[in-house]
C-alpha positions in Angstrom: 21.7 88.7 -16.7 20.3 85.8 -18.7 20.8 82.1 -18.0 24.0 80.6 -19.3 23.8 78.6 -22.5 24.6 74.9 -21.9 26.9 73.3 -24.5 28.3 69.8 -25.2 31.5 69.6 -27.2 34.6 67.5 -28.0 38.0 68.5 -26.6 41.4 67.0 -27.3 40.9 64.2 -24.8 37.2 63.9 -23.9 33.7 65.1 -24.4 32.6 67.9 -22.1 29.4 69.5 -21.0 29.2 73.0 -19.5 28.9 76.7 -20.3 31.0 78.8 -22.6 32.7 82.1 -21.9 30.2 84.9 -22.6 32.8 87.0 -24.3 34.6 84.3 -26.2 32.3 81.4 -27.2 35.4 79.3 -28.1 36.5 79.1 -24.4 34.8 77.0 -21.7 33.6 78.9 -18.7 32.7 75.8 -16.7 33.0 72.2 -18.0 32.6 68.6 -16.8 34.1 65.6 -18.5 31.1 63.4 -19.7 32.6 61.1 -22.4 31.1 57.8 -21.2 27.7 59.3 -20.4 27.6 61.1 -23.8 28.5 57.9 -25.7 26.0 55.8 -23.8 23.3 58.5 -24.4 24.0 58.5 -28.1 23.9 54.7 -28.2 20.6 54.6 -26.3 19.1 57.3 -28.5 20.1 55.5 -31.7 18.8 52.2 -30.4 15.4 53.7 -29.7 15.1 56.1 -32.7 16.7 54.0 -35.5 16.1 50.4 -34.4 12.8 50.8 -32.4 14.4 49.8 -29.1 15.9 46.6 -27.8 12.7 44.5 -28.1 12.0 45.5 -31.7 13.0 42.8 -34.3 12.4 44.9 -37.5 16.0 45.8 -38.0 19.3 45.2 -36.3 21.4 48.1 -37.7 21.0 51.8 -38.4 22.9 55.0 -38.3 23.9 58.3 -39.8 26.4 59.4 -42.4 28.1 62.6 -43.4 30.0 63.5 -46.6 33.4 65.1 -46.0 34.7 67.9 -48.3 37.1 65.5 -49.9 34.3 63.1 -50.9 34.8 60.4 -48.2 32.0 59.4 -45.9 31.9 59.3 -42.1 29.4 56.7 -40.7 28.1 56.4 -37.1 26.3 53.1 -36.8 24.6 51.0 -34.1 24.2 47.3 -34.6 22.6 44.6 -32.4 24.3 41.3 -32.8 23.8 37.8 -31.5 27.0 37.5 -29.4 26.8 33.8 -28.7 29.1 31.4 -30.5 28.1 27.8 -31.2 29.4 26.7 -27.8 27.0 29.1 -26.1 29.6 31.4 -24.5 29.1 35.1 -24.5 31.7 36.8 -26.8 31.3 40.4 -25.6 30.9 42.5 -22.4 27.5 42.8 -20.9 26.2 46.4 -21.3 23.3 45.8 -18.9 20.8 47.7 -21.0 
């Protein structure tokens, strides 16, 4: 018997990672909820691949886009912003990257 194929997919309430049923690839065999980890991994990947990393100053935004069958566009973007107002207070949560 071969090694189980690992899969990452979106369910009704979360993102899951695990293996699919060998007889019915639409059913999970074993799964683990990994929504936060998956989103953080995508963010980190996009920062590195599209923006050159946190230290790179060449660009501050980048992303992907897909056309829907009805002509609309879906965008997935990552943007680095200066989050300090004129008073010097931080305007967002620290992601500790």
